[in-house]
C-alpha positions in Angstrom: 47.1 -1.7 -27.7 45.2 -0.8 -30.8 42.6 1.9 -30.9 40.2 3.5 -33.4 38.5 1.8 -36.3 38.0 3.1 -39.7 34.4 2.0 -40.0 34.0 3.3 -43.6 35.7 5.8 -45.8 35.9 9.2 -43.9 34.3 7.7 -40.8 36.3 6.9 -37.6 35.3 5.4 -34.3 37.1 6.5 -31.2 34.3 5.6 -28.8 34.4 3.4 -25.7 37.3 0.9 -25.9 38.6 2.6 -29.0 39.3 5.9 -27.2 42.9 6.6 -28.1 43.0 10.1 -26.6 41.8 8.8 -23.2 44.4 6.1 -23.3 47.2 8.5 -24.1 46.2 10.9 -21.3 46.1 7.9 -18.9 49.6 7.1 -19.9 50.8 10.6 -19.2 48.9 11.0 -15.9 50.7 7.9 -14.6 54.1 9.3 -15.4 54.8 7.1 -18.4 55.9 7.8 -21.9 54.1 6.5 -25.0 55.5 5.1 -28.3 52.5 5.4 -30.6 52.7 2.9 -33.3 50.2 4.2 -35.9 50.8 1.6 -38.7 48.1 1.6 -40.1 49.1 -2.0 -40.6 49.7 -3.4 -37.1 49.5 -7.3 -37.5 49.0 -7.9 -33.7 47.1 -11.1 -34.5 44.2 -8.7 -35.1 41.5 -9.2 -37.7 43.0 -8.3 -41.2 46.1 -6.9 -39.5 44.1 -3.8 -38.4 43.0 -2.8 -41.8 39.3 -2.2 -42.4 37.8 -4.6 -44.9 36.3 -1.9 -47.0 39.8 -0.9 -48.0 40.2 -3.9 -50.3 37.2 -2.6 -52.3 38.8 0.7 -53.2 39.2 0.5 -57.0 42.7 -0.3 -58.2 44.1 -0.8 -54.7 47.2 -2.9 -53.8 48.1 -2.9 -50.1 51.5 -1.8 -48.8 53.3 -1.0 -52.0 53.8 2.0 -54.4 50.1 2.1 -55.2 48.4 5.5 -55.4 44.9 4.4 -54.0 46.6 2.7 -51.0 49.0 5.6 -50.3 46.1 8.1 -50.4 44.1 6.1 -47.8 47.1 5.5 -45.7 48.1 9.2 -45.6 44.6 10.2 -44.7 44.6 7.8 -41.7 48.0 8.6 -40.4 47.5 12.4 -40.8 44.2 12.1 -38.9 45.9 10.4 -36.0 48.8 12.8 -35.9 46.5 15.8 -36.0 44.3 14.4 -33.3 47.3 14.0 -31.0 48.4 17.6 -31.8 44.9 18.9 -31.0 45.0 17.2 -27.7 48.5 18.4 -26.8 49.8 14.9 -26.5 53.3 15.1 -28.0 56.2 15.5 -25.7 57.1 19.0 -26.9 53.5 19.9 -26.0 53.9 18.5 -22.5 52.3 15.2 -23.4 53.6 11.6 -23.2 54.3 10.7 -26.9 58.0 10.5 -27.5 58.1 8.2 -30.5 55.8 7.3 -33.5 55.9 4.3 -35.8 55.0 4.1 -39.4 54.3 0.7 -41.0 55.1 -2.6 -39.1 57.6 -5.4 -39.9 57.5 -4.4 -43.6 61.0 -5.7 -44.2 59.7 -9.3 -43.8 57.6 -8.9 -46.9 59.2 -6.1 -48.9 60.9 -8.4 -51.3 57.5 -9.7 -52.5 56.8 -6.3 -53.9 60.0 -5.7 -55.8 60.8 -2.1 -56.7 57.3 -1.1 -55.6 58.2 -2.1 -52.1 61.4 -0.1 -52.1 59.6 3.0 -53.3 56.9 2.5 -50.8 59.3 2.5 -47.9 60.8 5.9 -49.0 57.3 7.3 -49.6 56.0 6.2 -46.1 59.0 7.7 -44.4 58.7 11.1 -46.2 54.9 11.1 -45.7 55.3 10.6 -42.0 57.9 13.3 -41.6 55.8 15.7 -43.6 53.1 15.7 -40.9 54.9 17.8 -38.4 54.7 15.6 -35.4 58.2 16.7 -34.4 59.1 13.5 -32.6 61.3 10.6 -34.0 59.6 8.1 -36.3 60.4 4.4 -36.2 60.1 1.5 -38.7 60.6 -2.0 -37.1 62.3 -4.8 -39.0 63.2 -2.4 -41.8 66.9 -2.6 -42.6 66.6 -0.2 -45.5 64.8 2.5 -43.4 65.9 6.0 -44.7 68.4 8.0 -42.7 65.6 10.1 -41.2 63.8 7.0 -39.7 65.0 4.8 -36.9 65.0 1.1 -37.8 64.1 -1.2 -34.9 64.1 -4.8 -33.8 61.2 -7.2 -33.1 61.9 -10.7 -31.8 62.6 -13.1 -28.9 66.2 -11.8 -28.8 67.6 -8.4 -30.1 71.0 -8.2 -28.4 72.7 -8.7 -31.7 70.7 -6.1 -33.5 72.5 -3.1 -35.0 70.6 -0.2 -36.6 71.5 0.6 -40.2 73.4 3.8 -39.1 75.8 4.4 -36.2 73.8 7.7 -35.7 70.7 5.7 -34.6 70.0 4.2 -31.2 69.2 0.4 -30.8 65.5 0.1 -30.3 63.7 -3.1 -29.4 60.1 -2.4 -30.2 58.7 -5.9 -29.6 60.2 -8.2 -27.0 58.1 -11.3 -27.5 57.9 -12.5 -23.9 55.3 -15.1 -24.9 53.3 -16.2 -27.9 49.8 -16.4 -29.1 47.6 -19.5 -29.3 45.6 -20.9 -32.2 42.5 -23.1 -32.1 43.5 -26.7 -31.7 47.0 -25.8 -30.6 49.1 -26.1 -27.5 49.6 -23.1 -25.1 53.0 -21.5 -25.4 55.0 -20.3 -22.4 58.3 -18.5 -22.2 60.4 -19.0 -19.1 61.1 -15.8 -17.3 64.8 -16.7 -16.8 65.2 -16.7 -20.6 63.2 -13.5 -21.1 65.3 -11.7 -18.4 68.5 -13.1 -20.1 67.4 -11.6 -23.4 66.6 -8.2 -21.9 69.8 -8.1 -19.9 71.9 -9.0 -23.0 70.2 -6.3 -25.0 71.2 -3.6 -22.6 74.6 -5.2 -22.0 75.4 -4.8 -25.7 74.3 -1.2 -26.1 70.5 -1.3 -26.3 68.7 2.0 -25.7 64.9 1.4 -25.8 63.0 -1.7 -24.9 59.3 -2.6 -25.1 57.5 -5.8 -24.1 55.1 -7.4 -26.5 52.9 -8.1 -24.5 53.3 -6.8 -21.0 49.5 -7.0 -20.3 47.7 -9.9 -22.0 44.3 -9.3 -23.5 41.2 -10.6 -25.0 40.1 -10.5 -28.7 36.5 -9.6 -28.0 33.8 -10.0 -30.6 35.3 -11.0 -34.0 38.6 -9.1 -33.6 40.9 -12.1 -33.4 43.2 -12.4 -36.4 43.6 -15.4 -38.6 43.6 -17.8 -39.5 42.3 -19.6 -36.5 43.6 -17.5 -33.6 41.9 -17.8 -30.3 39.8 -15.3 -28.5 42.2 -15.3 -25.6 45.4 -13.2 -26.2 46.9 -13.9 -22.8 50.3 -14.3 -24.4 51.9 -15.6 -21.2 52.4 -11.9 -20.4 53.6 -10.6 -17.0 50.1 -9.3 -16.4 47.6 -11.9 -17.6 44.4 -11.6 -19.6 42.4 -11.0 -16.5 44.7 -8.3 -15.1 46.3 -10.6 -12.5 50.1 -10.7 -12.0 51.7 -13.6 -13.7 54.3 -14.6 -11.0 57.2 -15.1 -11.0 57.4 -13.5 -14.5 56.1 -10.1 -13.3 58.3 -10.0 -10.2 61.5 -11.2 -11.8 61.2 -8.7 -14.6 60.4 -5.9 -12.2 63.6 -6.7 -10.3 65.5 -6.8 -13.6 64.4 -3.3 -14.6 65.0 -2.0 -11.1 68.6 -3.1 -11.5 68.9 -1.6 -15.0 67.7 1.6 -13.5 70.5 1.4 -10.9 72.9 1.2 -13.9 71.4 4.2 -15.7 74.2 6.7 -14.7 76.8 4.4 -16.2 74.8 3.5 -19.2 74.4 7.1 -20.2 78.0 8.0 -19.3 79.2 6.1 -22.3 78.8 7.9 -25.7 80.2 5.1 -27.8 80.3 1.4 -27.1 81.0 -0.1 -23.7 84.3 -1.8 -22.9 84.1 -5.4 -24.1 86.1 -8.1 -22.2 86.4 -11.8 -23.2 86.1 -13.8 -20.0 86.0 -17.3 -21.5 85.0 -19.3 -24.6 81.3 -18.4 -24.1 81.6 -15.8 -21.4 82.0 -12.0 -21.8 81.6 -8.7 -20.0 80.6 -5.3 -21.0 81.7 -2.4 -18.8 80.0 1.1 -18.7 82.0 3.7 -16.8 82.9 7.4 -16.7 86.6 6.6 -17.1 89.2 4.1 -18.2 89.2 0.9 -16.2 91.6 -2.1 -16.3 89.6 -5.3 -15.7 92.7 -7.2 -14.7 93.2 -5.1 -11.6 91.0 -3.7 -8.9 88.6 -1.0 -9.7 90.3 2.4 -9.4 89.0 4.6 -6.6 88.6 7.6 -9.0 86.0 5.7 -11.0 82.7 7.0 -9.4 80.3 5.6 -12.1 80.7 2.0 -13.2 78.3 -0.8 -14.1 79.2 -4.3 -15.4 77.2 -7.0 -17.2 78.8 -10.5 -17.0 77.3 -13.0 -19.4 77.6 -16.8 -19.7 76.0 -17.9 -23.0 76.9 -21.6 -22.4 73.7 -23.5 -22.2 75.0 -26.3 -20.1 77.5 -25.4 -17.4 78.1 -22.8 -14.7 81.4 -21.0 -15.1 83.6 -19.0 -12.6 85.0 -15.8 -14.2 87.5 -13.2 -12.8 87.2 -9.5 -13.3 88.5 -6.5 -11.2 90.3 -9.0 -9.0 87.1 -10.8 -7.9 85.6 -14.2 -8.9 82.0 -14.5 -9.9 80.1 -17.7 -10.7 77.7 -17.4 -13.6 74.9 -20.0 -14.0 74.3 -21.4 -17.6 72.6 -19.0 -20.0 72.6 -16.1 -17.6 73.7 -12.5 -17.1 74.9 -11.1 -13.7 74.5 -7.3 -13.3 76.8 -5.3 -11.1 75.6 -1.7 -10.8 78.8 -0.7 -9.1 81.1 -3.1 -10.9 81.7 -4.9 -7.6 78.5 -6.4 -6.2 76.1 -8.6 -8.0 72.6 -7.2 -7.7 70.8 -9.6 -10.0 71.3 -12.7 -12.0 68.8 -13.5 -14.7 68.7 -17.3 -13.9 68.2 -16.8 -10.2 64.5 -16.1 -9.5 63.8 -14.5 -6.1 60.2 -13.5 -7.0 57.2 -15.3 -5.6 55.2 -17.9 -7.5 51.5 -17.3 -7.7 49.0 -20.1 -8.1 45.7 -18.9 -9.6 42.5 -20.5 -8.7 39.4 -20.7 -10.8 36.2 -21.2 -8.8 32.5 -21.3 -9.5 31.2 -17.7 -9.2 28.4 -17.3 -6.7 25.8 -14.7 -7.8 25.5 -11.8 -5.4 21.7 -11.2 -5.9 19.9 -14.6 -5.8 16.2 -14.3 -6.5 13.5 -16.2 -8.4 12.3 -14.8 -11.6 10.4 -15.8 -14.7 11.5 -18.1 -17.5 14.8 -17.3 -19.1 16.2 -15.7 -16.0 19.0 -17.6 -14.1 18.8 -17.7 -10.4 20.4 -20.1 -7.9 17.0 -20.9 -6.6 16.0 -22.2 -10.0 19.1 -24.4 -10.5 21.3 -22.0 -12.4 22.7 -22.7 -15.9 22.1 -26.4 -15.2 18.4 -26.1 -15.1 16.8 -26.5 -18.5 13.9 -24.3 -17.4 16.2 -21.3 -17.3 17.0 -21.5 -21.0 15.2 -20.4 -24.1 16.2 -21.3 -27.7 15.9 -20.3 -31.3 16.7 -22.6 -34.2 18.8 -21.2 -37.0 17.8 -21.9 -40.6 20.0 -24.1 -42.8 20.6 -22.3 -46.0 18.6 -19.4 -47.3 16.5 -17.6 -44.6 15.5 -14.3 -46.1 14.4 -12.6 -49.2 17.7 -10.8 -49.5 19.5 -13.9 -50.8 20.6 -13.7 -54.4 21.5 -16.1 -57.2 24.6 -15.9 -59.4 26.4 -18.1 -61.8 29.7 -19.4 -60.5 31.5 -19.3 -57.2 31.8 -15.8 -55.7 34.5 -14.8 -53.2 33.5 -14.9 -49.6 34.6 -11.4 -48.5 33.2 -9.8 -51.6 29.8 -11.0 -50.4 30.0 -10.6 -46.6 32.2 -7.5 -46.3 33.2 -9.2 -43.0 29.9 -8.2 -41.5 29.6 -11.9 -40.6 31.8 -15.0 -40.4 29.2 -16.9 -42.4 28.3 -17.3 -46.1 25.9 -19.9 -47.5 26.5 -21.3 -51.0 23.5 -23.3 -52.3 22.7 -25.2 -55.4 20.6 -28.2 -56.6 22.0 -31.5 -57.9 19.9 -34.0 -59.8 20.5 -37.7 -59.3 19.1 -40.3 -61.6 18.0 -43.9 -60.9 21.0 -45.0 -62.9 23.3 -43.2 -60.5 21.7 -44.9 -57.5 22.1 -48.3 -59.2 25.7 -47.5 -60.2 26.6 -46.7 -56.6 24.9 -49.8 -55.2 26.6 -52.0 -57.7 30.1 -50.5 -57.1 29.6 -50.2 -53.3 30.7 -46.6 -53.2 29.3 -43.1 -52.5 29.7 -40.0 -54.7 31.8 -37.2 -53.2 32.0 -33.5 -53.5 35.5 -32.1 -54.0 36.5 -28.5 -53.3 39.9 -27.4 -54.5 40.7 -25.1 -51.6 38.9 -23.7 -48.5 39.7 -21.6 -45.5 38.9 -21.5 -42.5 35.9 -23.8 -42.1 33.4 -25.4 -44.5 30.3 -27.4 -43.5 28.6 -29.4 -46.2 24.8 -30.1 -46.0 22.7 -32.3 -48.2 18.9 -31.9 -48.0 19.3 -30.0 -44.7 21.5 -32.7 -43.1 25.2 -32.2 -42.2 27.4 -34.4 -44.4 30.7 -33.3 -43.0 33.0 -30.4 -42.0 36.7 -29.5 -42.6 38.9 -26.7 -41.2 42.3 -25.4 -42.2 44.0 -22.8 -44.4 43.5 -23.3 -48.1 43.1 -27.1 -47.9 41.5 -29.4 -50.4 38.2 -31.0 -49.3 36.8 -34.4 -50.4 33.5 -35.3 -48.7 31.4 -38.4 -49.4 27.7 -37.6 -49.8 24.4 -39.5 -49.4 22.2 -38.5 -52.3 18.7 -39.5 -53.2 16.9 -39.9 -56.5 15.7 -36.6 -58.0 16.8 -33.1 -56.9 19.1 -32.8 -53.9 19.6 -29.5 -52.1 23.4 -28.9 -51.6 24.4 -26.2 -49.1 28.0 -25.2 -48.3 28.6 -23.0 -45.3 31.8 -21.1 -45.5 33.1 -19.6 -42.3 35.9 -17.3 -41.5 37.7 -17.5 -38.1 39.7 -14.3 -38.3 41.0 -12.7 -41.5 44.6 -13.1 -42.4 46.7 -10.7 -40.3 50.2 -11.2 -41.6 52.1 -11.5 -44.9 52.2 -9.9 -48.3 49.2 -9.2 -50.5 46.6 -9.3 -47.7 43.9 -7.9 -50.0 44.3 -10.9 -52.2 44.2 -13.6 -49.6 40.4 -13.6 -49.3 38.3 -16.3 -47.7 35.8 -19.0 -48.5 36.1 -21.4 -51.5 38.6 -21.4 -54.3 39.0 -23.3 -57.5 36.7 -25.9 -58.8 33.8 -27.7 -57.0 32.9 -31.0 -58.4 30.8 -34.1 -57.9 32.8 -37.2 -58.5 31.8 -40.9 -58.6 28.7 -40.2 -60.8 27.7 -42.8 -63.4 28.3 -40.4 -66.2 31.6 -39.1 -64.8 32.3 -36.1 -62.7 30.1 -33.0 -62.7 31.7 -29.6 -62.5 29.5 -27.4 -60.2 31.8 -24.4 -60.4 29.8 -22.7 -63.2 26.3 -23.7 -61.9 23.7 -21.3 -60.5 24.4 -20.8 -56.8 22.2 -19.0 -54.3 24.0 -16.9 -51.7 22.9 -15.9 -48.2 25.1 -13.8 -46.0 25.2 -14.5 -42.2 22.9 -16.2 -39.8 19.3 -15.0 -39.2 19.8 -14.5 -35.5 23.0 -12.6 -36.1 21.7 -10.2 -38.7 18.6 -9.6 -36.5 20.9 -8.9 -33.5 19.0 -11.2 -31.2 22.0 -11.1 -28.8 21.1 -7.4 -28.1 18.9 -6.8 -25.0 16.9 -4.3 -27.1 16.2 -6.8 -29.9 14.8 -9.8 -28.1 11.5 -9.4 -30.0 13.3 -10.2 -33.2 13.3 -13.9 -32.5 10.6 -16.4 -31.7 12.3 -17.7 -28.5 10.9 -20.9 -27.1 11.6 -22.9 -24.0 14.5 -25.3 -24.3 13.5 -28.9 -24.2 16.0 -31.4 -22.7 15.4 -34.0 -25.4 16.5 -31.4 -28.0 20.1 -31.4 -26.8 22.6 -31.4 -28.4 21.4 -29.3 -31.2 23.5 -27.7 -34.0 22.9 -24.3 -35.4 21.0 -23.2 -32.4 20.7 -20.0 -30.3 20.4 -20.2 -26.6 19.6 -17.4 -24.1 19.4 -17.1 -20.3 20.2 -14.4 -17.7 22.3 -14.5 -14.7 23.4 -12.4 -11.7 27.0 -11.1 -11.4 29.2 -13.2 -9.1 29.8 -11.6 -5.7 33.0 -9.7 -5.0 35.4 -8.1 -7.3 37.3 -11.1 -8.8 37.6 -11.2 -12.5 34.9 -13.2 -14.3 35.0 -15.8 -17.1 32.4 -18.0 -18.7 33.4 -21.7 -19.0 32.1 -22.9 -22.3 34.0 -26.2 -22.4 30.7 -28.0 -23.0 29.9 -26.1 -26.1 31.0 -26.7 -29.7 31.9 -23.8 -31.9 30.2 -20.4 -32.1 30.0 -17.0 -30.5 28.8 -15.6 -27.2 27.4 -12.3 -26.0 26.8 -10.8 -22.6 24.4 -7.8 -22.4 25.0 -7.3 -26.1 28.8 -7.3 -25.9 30.5 -9.9 -28.0 32.9 -11.8 -25.7 34.3 -13.7 -28.7 34.3 -16.8 -30.7 34.4 -20.1 -28.8 35.6 -23.5 -30.1 36.3 -26.7 -28.3 39.1 -27.9 -30.5 41.6 -30.1 -28.7 45.3 -29.7 -28.8 47.6 -32.6 -29.8 48.2 -35.2 -27.1 52.0 -34.9 -27.5 54.5 -32.2 -27.7 54.3 -30.8 -24.1 57.5 -31.3 -22.1 57.2 -32.5 -18.5 59.5 -29.6 -17.5 60.7 -26.5 -19.3 64.4 -25.8 -19.5 65.0 -22.1 -19.8 68.5 -22.6 -21.1 69.1 -22.2 -24.9 67.3 -20.2 -27.6 63.5 -20.0 -27.1 60.9 -20.6 -29.8 57.1 -20.8 -29.5 57.1 -24.6 -29.6 59.7 -25.1 -26.8 57.7 -24.8 -23.6 54.1 -25.6 -24.4 51.3 -27.0 -22.1 47.7 -28.1 -22.4 48.3 -31.2 -24.6 45.2 -33.3 -25.1 43.0 -30.5 -23.8 40.8 -27.9 -25.5 42.9 -24.8 -26.4 40.5 -22.5 -24.7 37.4 -23.2 -22.5 37.1 -20.0 -20.4 36.1 -16.6 -21.9 36.7 -13.3 -20.2 33.7 -11.1 -19.2 34.9 -7.7 -18.1 33.2 -6.6 -14.8 32.3 -3.3 -16.5 30.0 -5.2 -18.8 28.0 -6.8 -16.0 25.2 -5.4 -13.9 24.3 -6.7 -10.5 21.4 -8.9 -11.8 19.6 -9.9 -15.0 22.6 -10.1 -17.3 21.6 -11.4 -20.7 23.7 -14.3 -22.0 23.2 -15.4 -25.6 25.1 -18.3 -27.2 25.1 -19.4 -30.9 26.4 -22.9 -31.3 27.1 -24.4 -34.8 28.0 -27.9 -33.8 25.8 -29.0 -30.9 27.1 -28.2 -27.5 25.3 -28.5 -24.1 24.5 -25.1 -22.5 23.4 -26.8 -19.3 27.0 -27.6 -18.4 28.5 -24.2 -18.8 29.4 -22.2 -15.7 30.5 -18.8 -14.4 34.1 -18.8 -13.0 36.0 -16.2 -11.0 39.8 -15.9 -11.2 42.1 -14.9 -8.4 45.5 -15.7 -6.8 44.8 -18.1 -3.9 48.2 -19.5 -3.2 51.5 -17.7 -3.0 54.9 -19.3 -2.3 58.6 -18.5 -2.5 61.9 -20.1 -1.6 65.1 -18.0 -1.1 68.6 -18.8 0.1 70.3 -16.8 2.8 73.0 -16.2 0.2 70.6 -14.6 -2.3 71.3 -11.0 -3.2 70.5 -8.1 -0.9 67.1 -6.4 -1.5 67.4 -3.9 -4.3 66.0 -1.2 -2.0 69.3 -1.5 -0.1 71.2 0.1 -3.0 69.7 3.4 -2.2 70.3 3.3 1.6 73.7 4.8 2.6 75.5 3.8 5.8 75.2 5.9 9.0 78.1 8.1 7.9 76.3 8.9 4.7 78.8 6.9 2.6 78.4 4.0 0.2 75.8 1.3 0.6 76.9 -1.5 3.0 75.5 -4.3 0.9 77.6 -7.0 2.6 75.8 -6.3 5.8 72.3 -6.5 4.3 70.4 -9.8 4.3 68.1 -11.0 1.5 64.4 -10.3 1.8 61.5 -12.5 0.6 58.6 -10.4 -0.7 55.1 -11.8 -0.8 51.9 -10.3 -2.0 48.3 -11.1 -2.8 46.1 -9.5 -5.5 44.8 -6.0 -4.8 41.8 -6.2 -2.5 43.0 -9.5 -1.0 44.7 -10.3 2.3 47.0 -13.0 3.5 44.7 -15.2 5.5 46.8 -18.2 6.4 50.4 -19.4 6.3 50.3 -23.0 5.2 54.0 -23.7 5.2 57.1 -21.9 6.6 60.5 -23.4 7.2 63.9 -21.7 7.6 66.6 -24.3 7.3 66.8 -27.0 4.6 63.3 -27.3 3.2 62.8 -29.3 0.0 60.3 -29.4 -2.8 58.5 -26.5 -4.6 55.3 -24.6 -4.4 52.4 -26.8 -3.1 55.0 -29.5 -2.4 57.2 -28.1 0.2 58.5 -30.3 3.1 60.6 -29.7 6.2 64.2 -30.9 6.0 66.6 -32.1 8.7 67.3 -28.5 9.6 64.3 -26.4 10.6 63.9 -23.3 12.8 60.9 -23.8 15.1 60.2 -20.1 14.9 59.5 -20.3 11.2 55.7 -20.3 11.3 55.4 -17.7 14.0 57.8 -15.3 12.3 56.1 -15.7 8.9 52.6 -15.3 10.5 53.6 -12.2 12.4 55.1 -10.6 9.3 52.4 -11.5 6.9 49.0 -12.6 8.2 46.3 -10.0 7.7 48.3 -7.9 5.3 48.1 -7.5 1.5 51.9 -7.8 1.2 54.8 -8.5 3.4 58.6 -9.0 3.5 60.7 -11.3 5.6 64.4 -11.1 6.2 66.1 -14.4 5.3 68.7 -14.5 8.0 69.8 -16.1 11.3 69.0 -12.8 13.0 65.3 -13.3 12.0 64.9 -17.0 12.8 67.8 -18.0 14.9 70.4 -20.4 13.6 68.9 -23.9 13.6 72.0 -25.6 12.3 75.3 -23.8 12.4 77.6 -24.3 9.4 74.8 -25.4 7.1 73.6 -23.3 4.2 70.0 -22.4 4.8 66.9 -21.3 2.9 63.5 -20.0 3.7 60.4 -21.5 2.1 56.9 -20.0 2.6 53.5 -20.8 1.3 50.5 -18.7 2.1 46.8 -18.4 1.2 45.0 -15.2 0.0 41.4 -14.4 0.5 39.0 -11.4 0.2 39.9 -8.6 2.6 36.6 -9.2 4.4 37.4 -12.8 5.1 39.6 -13.1 8.2 40.5 -16.7 7.4 41.9 -19.3 9.7 45.5 -20.0 10.3 46.3 -23.4 8.9 49.6 -25.3 8.8 50.6 -28.3 6.8 53.4 -29.0 9.3 
């Protein structure tokens, strides 16, 4: 998470969502530790990598190199954060949760671009950090030349092969990429949990000490905070907890089980001071043994070994393999790790998922306070968002709209003009067309074109107030045919940013807008270079600068009633009001009918929206977890808009009369938007009677107080609804030989008639439940046959008793 914004030099903002101190104290109050990654460069797909845009205007500055102006600003920021943490008694030696700090971020990836200046900067950053007296270890990630006094760490999909640059340093995994971010017009990445668990188990198997998921809780890039170029408002990241705070199952449950097992291995993991015992079990199979004494893996485990844990890995992507160790045979599925906390019994295998699958449902949100009000207020009695009478509108100007525009010769750089106060910058000039030009075009049967050497992220080209065309991309060439008339033509170019560059070297030089030459080609007298012409500049949109999205600034716009025949309308503001949906489910605004723009609720920017569609191809029918993962391996959403739903935190809503303001550049239809609520409605799981005993059994001794009797403990299926929900119906239950998967289960030839009644008794009316997967629970419907339990249930609000339904 990223907190605090340097609004201007010597001015910091730690209010509201930026309250770093509050967050650190919450971490501590929940019994957790905190690795505070100060940066100040953070990447994080965050606008400008977390840097304030004013930083690029400091005279003589060069980012992230041996540059005095940059180092001066960086030291001020880092010192301020460290001192703030000290003042609030938040370091571990003060009784607080902070155990590690980080300076810089993934600098090793770009260090070579800076030559000797980069090398000197790394040394300076390390010494500067240590001089601040935080008295906890400092980390640099992806920094193989980190000084001896700094711990270098790994970021990536896999870090089991990572070794720090000194044997005196622990192996830290600061970013386990358990998903990936999405970009406008792209597919949605997903990382299979079997592979993620495999990567984590391999890391600890091979000596890892510290591990951190990136991200464990997905999020939302509210306002204009999304990085660039072209990264979406949603930052769900396929995380174990999704953007809306709902558990992403089975990812959350499977990883929870994994870490429970690793915790069971903790006595053995810390008993080994050097490296664990390595044993080759096959061509692509290996074991690592952690114990408090010498062990011979070719014979039975000695009785004098009280602490021993084993990790057995099969890195073959294609076949299961049986391996022998300590006199026992273990079958390892492809691309998996089995963990034996006692070097005897398998407690967990990364490829065998016992956690539930949760199916999330998105429904139309029903407002809790329906009533009729005046124009511009949404109420169900008035037809909701779909009734044109509930909307008001304000038309944005094309081109210059205020007296504060200015004229200059030549093309000025976008960020130098906007200072990132807006995505938008207008470039305007006049072009004279002669009668000879018109005759020339008619004779040749062609149109003149404007060429722009390079643009990012979006440019829209207007001639005499009409849109001629648009392009988007990162530093791409633009050639746009134009319809020109005799005499003077007003040419307006709208440059738009969609998140500033957040990764790479020389961020301060990347800039935005238009680069190179701008020319008119196809003229009778040859091409005309407009690059040196007089251009008039206007920063931002009128409604934006007048803050007409703010409830307190509605008088700043001449709102008029929306007319049905005006739709669709580009460069238009829309407003209405609505009541909060009933209940406590998380809320989203479905803007799939809109084009591109921004949205606000009660003055809060919920982000940019854009209905760009992903390619129709590239999404596999199924995702094979086996083999090395990359962000293009398991994508979904082909042929669909990358994002249509936009998160509205409940904290931003009031019971009624919530102000919604939309600005659409391209001509969407606000009458087709809708409020949606998100919740887990369907939960299902399937578990074999031969699955592993519940992890809780490892802490339960036998009646004589001796060792755990795992061989006498049956597997348990654990099922749960979201907090505040209850299990209202069991729609499928079968112990025997059920087939299929979630929402497609069917009864097999072997089926225990007690299945539904047992599942209902254990689960119905509860928030969560567990069912023992055994003949003792259900009776044996078919002796000698290997059996499984499949259950599917429905969740509803705790106030809804629901009806028992069965698909059988």
